[in-house]
C-alpha positions in Angstrom: 0.0 0.0 0.0 1.3 3.5 -0.9 2.4 5.8 1.9 -0.3 8.1 3.2 0.9 11.7 2.7 0.8 14.8 4.8 -0.2 17.6 2.5 -0.2 21.4 3.0 -2.9 23.0 0.9 -2.6 26.7 0.3 -5.5 28.7 -1.1 -6.8 32.1 -0.1 -10.5 31.1 -0.3 -11.5 27.5 0.6 -15.1 27.7 -0.7 -17.1 26.2 -3.6 -17.9 29.5 -5.3 -15.4 30.3 -8.1 -13.6 27.9 -10.5 -10.2 27.8 -8.8 -11.7 27.6 -5.3 -14.0 24.7 -6.2 -11.1 22.9 -7.9 -9.0 23.1 -4.7 -11.9 22.0 -2.5 -12.7 18.9 -4.6 -9.1 17.7 -4.9 -8.6 18.2 -1.2 -11.8 16.2 -0.3 -10.7 13.4 -2.7 -7.3 13.2 -1.1 -8.8 13.1 2.4 -11.1 10.2 1.4 -8.0 8.4 0.3 -6.5 8.6 3.7 -4.0 11.5 3.2 -3.7 14.1 5.9 -4.6 17.7 4.8 -3.4 20.9 6.6 -5.3 23.8 5.1 -3.8 27.3 5.0 -6.5 29.7 4.0 -8.1 33.1 4.8 -11.8 32.6 4.0 -13.1 29.2 4.9 -16.5 27.4 4.5 -16.6 25.4 7.8 -18.9 22.8 6.2 -16.1 21.7 4.0 -13.4 21.2 6.6 -14.4 18.2 8.8 -11.3 16.0 9.1 -9.0 18.8 7.8 -6.6 20.7 10.0 -7.3 24.4 9.5 -4.7 27.2 9.9 -6.4 30.5 9.3 -4.3 33.3 7.7 -5.1 36.8 9.1 -6.5 39.3 6.6 -3.8 41.9 6.6 -3.4 44.9 4.2 -7.0 44.3 3.0 -7.3 48.0 1.8 -5.6 46.8 -1.4 -6.4 43.6 -3.4 -2.8 43.2 -4.5 -1.3 43.9 -1.1 -3.8 41.6 0.5 -2.7 38.8 -1.9 1.0 39.6 -1.1 0.3 39.5 2.6 -1.5 36.1 2.2 1.4 34.7 0.2 4.0 35.8 2.8 2.0 34.8 5.9 1.1 31.3 4.5 4.7 30.6 3.4 6.0 31.5 6.8 3.6 29.2 8.6 4.0 26.3 6.1 7.7 26.6 6.4 7.6 25.8 10.1 6.4 22.2 9.4 7.8 19.3 7.4 5.3 18.2 4.8 5.5 15.5 2.2 3.8 17.8 -0.3 3.1 21.5 -0.3 0.4 22.2 -2.9 -0.5 25.8 -3.6 -3.4 27.3 -5.7 -2.3 30.9 -5.4 0.4 33.1 -6.9 3.3 33.9 -4.6 3.2 30.6 -2.8 5.8 28.3 -4.3 5.7 24.7 -3.2 6.2 21.2 -4.6 3.1 21.7 -6.7 1.4 24.9 -7.8 -1.8 24.7 -9.8 -2.0 27.5 -12.4 -5.7 28.5 -12.9 -5.3 31.7 -14.9 -3.4 33.3 -17.7 -0.1 35.1 -17.0 -0.2 38.7 -16.1 2.2 39.4 -18.9 -0.3 38.1 -21.4 -2.5 41.1 -20.8 0.1 43.3 -22.5 -0.1 41.5 -25.9 -2.8 43.8 -27.4 -1.9 47.0 -25.5 -0.5 50.2 -27.1 3.1 51.1 -26.1 1.7 54.0 -24.0 -0.6 51.7 -22.0 2.1 49.1 -21.6 4.4 51.7 -20.0 1.6 52.8 -17.7 0.4 49.4 -16.8 3.6 47.4 -16.7 6.6 49.8 -16.2 5.5 52.6 -13.9 2.9 50.7 -12.0 4.0 49.4 -8.5 0.9 47.2 -8.6 2.1 45.5 -11.7 5.6 45.0 -10.3 4.2 43.3 -7.2 1.9 41.1 -9.3 4.7 40.0 -11.6 6.9 39.3 -8.5 4.2 37.0 -7.0 3.7 35.3 -10.4 7.5 34.8 -10.6 7.5 33.1 -7.2 4.8 30.7 -8.3 6.9 29.7 -11.3 9.6 28.5 -8.9 7.5 25.6 -7.7 8.9 22.2 -8.5 6.0 21.3 -10.7 3.2 23.4 -12.2 -0.2 21.9 -12.8 -1.9 23.8 -15.6 -5.7 23.4 -15.8 -5.6 23.2 -19.6 -3.2 23.0 -22.6 -3.9 26.7 -23.3 -2.5 27.6 -19.8 0.5 25.3 -20.3 1.3 27.1 -23.6 0.8 30.4 -21.9 3.3 29.5 -19.1 5.9 28.3 -21.7 5.6 31.5 -23.8 5.3 34.1 -21.0 7.7 32.6 -18.5 10.0 30.5 -20.7 9.5 27.5 -18.6 9.4 24.3 -20.6 9.9 21.4 -18.1 8.0 20.4 -15.0 4.5 21.3 -16.3 1.6 18.8 -16.1 -1.9 19.4 -17.5 -4.6 18.4 -14.9 -8.0 19.8 -15.9 -10.9 20.3 -13.5 -13.3 17.5 -13.0 -17.1 17.2 -12.6 -19.4 15.3 -10.2 -21.1 13.1 -12.8 -23.5 11.9 -10.2 -24.8 15.4 -9.5 -24.6 16.8 -13.0 -26.4 14.0 -14.8 -29.4 13.7 -17.2 -31.3 11.5 -14.6 -31.3 14.2 -12.0 -32.3 17.0 -14.4 -35.2 15.0 -15.9 -37.3 15.4 -12.8 -36.6 19.1 -12.6 -37.1 19.9 -16.3 -40.8 20.2 -16.6 -41.3 22.5 -13.6 -38.1 24.5 -14.3 -39.3 25.3 -17.9 -42.8 26.1 -16.7 -41.5 28.5 -14.0 -39.3 30.2 -16.7 -42.3 30.7 -19.0 -40.8 28.5 -21.8 -43.0 27.2 -24.6 -42.6 23.5 -25.6 -40.8 24.3 -28.8 -38.7 27.1 -27.5 -34.9 26.6 -27.5 -33.5 27.5 -24.0 -29.9 28.8 -24.3 -27.9 28.9 -21.1 -24.9 31.1 -20.3 -23.3 30.8 -16.9 -20.5 33.0 -15.6 -19.4 36.5 -14.5 -17.0 38.8 -16.4 -19.5 38.9 -19.3 -17.2 40.7 -21.7 -14.4 38.2 -21.4 -16.8 35.3 -21.6 -18.2 36.7 -24.9 -21.8 37.6 -23.9 -21.6 40.6 -26.4 -21.3 38.0 -29.2 -24.0 35.6 -27.9 -26.9 38.1 -27.5 -27.0 39.1 -31.2 -26.8 35.5 -32.3 -30.1 34.6 -30.7 -32.6 33.5 -33.3 -36.4 33.1 -33.4 -38.0 30.7 -31.0 -35.0 31.0 -28.6 -34.7 32.3 -25.1 -31.4 33.2 -23.4 -30.8 32.8 -19.7 -27.8 34.7 -18.3 -26.8 33.3 -14.9 -24.0 35.4 -13.2 -23.0 38.7 -11.7 -21.9 41.7 -13.8 -21.3 45.4 -13.0 -21.9 46.8 -16.5 -25.6 45.7 -16.7 -26.7 48.9 -18.5 -24.4 48.0 -21.4 -25.9 44.6 -21.8 -29.5 45.8 -21.5 -28.7 48.3 -24.3 -27.5 45.4 -26.5 -30.7 43.5 -25.7 -32.9 46.5 -26.4 -31.0 47.3 -29.7 -31.7 43.8 -31.0 -35.3 43.8 -29.9 -34.8 40.9 -27.5 -36.3 42.3 -24.3 -38.7 39.4 -23.9 -36.1 36.7 -24.8 -33.1 37.5 -22.6 -33.4 36.8 -18.9 -30.7 38.1 -16.5 -30.9 36.1 -13.3 -28.0 37.5 -11.4 -25.7 35.3 -9.3 -27.2 31.9 -8.3 -25.8 29.5 -5.7 -27.7 26.6 -7.2 -27.7 26.5 -11.0 -29.2 23.0 -11.3 -32.7 24.3 -12.3 -31.1 26.2 -15.2 -29.2 23.2 -16.5 -32.5 21.4 -16.2 -34.5 23.9 -18.3 -31.6 24.3 -20.9 -31.4 22.8 -24.3 -27.9 24.1 -25.0 -25.1 25.6 -23.0 -23.0 28.3 -24.6 -19.6 29.7 -23.4 -18.3 32.0 -26.2 -15.2 33.2 -24.3 -12.6 35.6 -25.7 -10.1 34.0 -23.3 -10.9 31.2 -20.8 -8.4 29.2 -18.8 -10.8 26.2 -18.8 -14.5 26.9 -18.4 -16.1 24.5 -16.0 -19.6 25.2 -17.3 -18.7 23.4 -20.5 -17.8 20.2 -18.6 -20.8 20.5 -16.3 -23.1 21.0 -19.3 -21.6 18.0 -21.1 -22.1 15.8 -17.9 -25.7 16.9 -17.9 -26.1 15.4 -21.4 -26.4 18.8 -23.1 -24.8 20.0 -26.3 -22.3 22.7 -25.7 -21.1 25.6 -27.9 -17.8 27.2 -27.0 -14.9 29.2 -28.4 -11.6 27.8 -29.5 -10.1 30.2 -26.9 -11.6 28.2 -24.0 -9.3 25.7 -22.4 -12.2 23.1 -22.2 -12.6 23.2 -26.0 -10.2 20.3 -26.4 -12.8 18.1 -24.9 -15.0 18.7 -27.9 -14.9 17.2 -31.4 -17.0 19.8 -33.1 -20.2 18.4 -34.6 -19.9 15.2 -32.6 -20.1 15.9 -28.9 -20.5 19.6 -29.0 -19.6 22.6 -31.2 -16.4 24.8 -31.3 -16.2 28.0 -33.2 -13.3 30.1 -34.4 -15.3 33.2 -35.2 -18.3 34.5 -33.2 -20.2 34.8 -36.5 -20.6 31.0 -36.4 -22.7 31.0 -33.2 -26.0 31.8 -34.8 -25.7 29.0 -37.3 -24.8 26.5 -34.6 -27.8 27.5 -32.5 -30.1 27.1 -35.5 -28.7 23.6 -36.1 -29.4 22.7 -32.5 -33.1 23.5 -32.8 -33.3 20.0 -34.2 -34.2 17.8 -31.2 -32.6 14.6 -32.6 -29.3 16.5 -33.2 -29.4 17.8 -29.6 -30.1 14.4 -28.1 -27.4 12.6 -30.1 -24.8 15.3 -29.4 -25.7 15.5 -25.7 -25.4 11.7 -25.2 -21.9 11.8 -26.7 -21.1 14.8 -24.5 -22.1 12.8 -21.4 -19.8 9.9 -22.4 -16.9 12.3 -22.8 -17.5 14.0 -19.4 -17.5 10.6 -17.6 -13.7 10.5 -18.4 -13.2 13.8 -16.5 -14.5 13.3 -12.9 -12.9 14.8 -9.8 -11.7 11.3 -8.9 -9.8 11.1 -12.2 -8.2 14.5 -11.5 -7.3 13.3 -8.0 -5.7 10.2 -9.6 -3.4 12.5 -11.6 -2.5 14.5 -8.6 -1.8 11.5 -6.4 0.5 10.1 -9.1 2.3 13.4 -9.4 2.7 13.7 -5.6 4.4 10.3 -5.4 6.6 11.0 -8.3 7.9 14.2 -6.5 8.7 12.4 -3.2 
């Protein structure tokens, strides 16, 4: 039997809201079930997730600035972790190097690619905030092994940090017992009725915040006849999106729900999930939608797009102009069912247990 490990887990927020946070929680819970000991170093903690986990709460210092708060967390957690002897130190935040660091986002440097020289000077050369962020990112790159959440992130690390070796790709997983067609079947009729959907109306689902980066500007105009769009997520620039809806005469066919803790009713009423991101490290809604047996449309720029063979178990576009045609094709119920069934089979290969298998193998290889 393999040695049971003592693992230090470092993440600022140990909660299930947010992609990186949920990722860290699910891997930690899988490791604990396998008999490994988890010491958690975090600032914001959901106590319902920590039975059986040793918790070390990091004080919230310098909270008047987001970047200084992140810097403070990195320094405080590194100091505390360094006082103990762990088999594995696994960090999910920038500035906390360890044996393994999971990279959930694009590099800060990548943001300069499309900037003018004047903006680059302002944002990257004379900005102390940028210096500090680049410093924390540089510390993360010193970890023995980096776990990128997608091939897109691995490529980003290689190009922006010139690091070639010691990078593994370990994508997020999905709870295929929760996100499954059987669970949604019982919710579907009442969920569609509550949403005011007609029997032949195509329900299009968009889940996520940061609407601009996730491509909502491109999705709204692509909506065709007999379609209704449900936008689940929080966004500050709501007036901008309401103007787009009004301009295209879609006031009765676009519903903004705001942030929802439980999105299962929306997966239940949906006929198709769309994530048309301009840039996306992974995009967990793609995998969740696939596990639910729904056809998914996403951009080539989403890290999760590699799960999809376009036209078989979902659809991947290179240009936003393709979205409307894809939605029209999915008005066909037979096409949706066939594609959704294939999507479900693909998702079964990407559970949280599968992701935990990859991490466990990586941990032992580093000992």
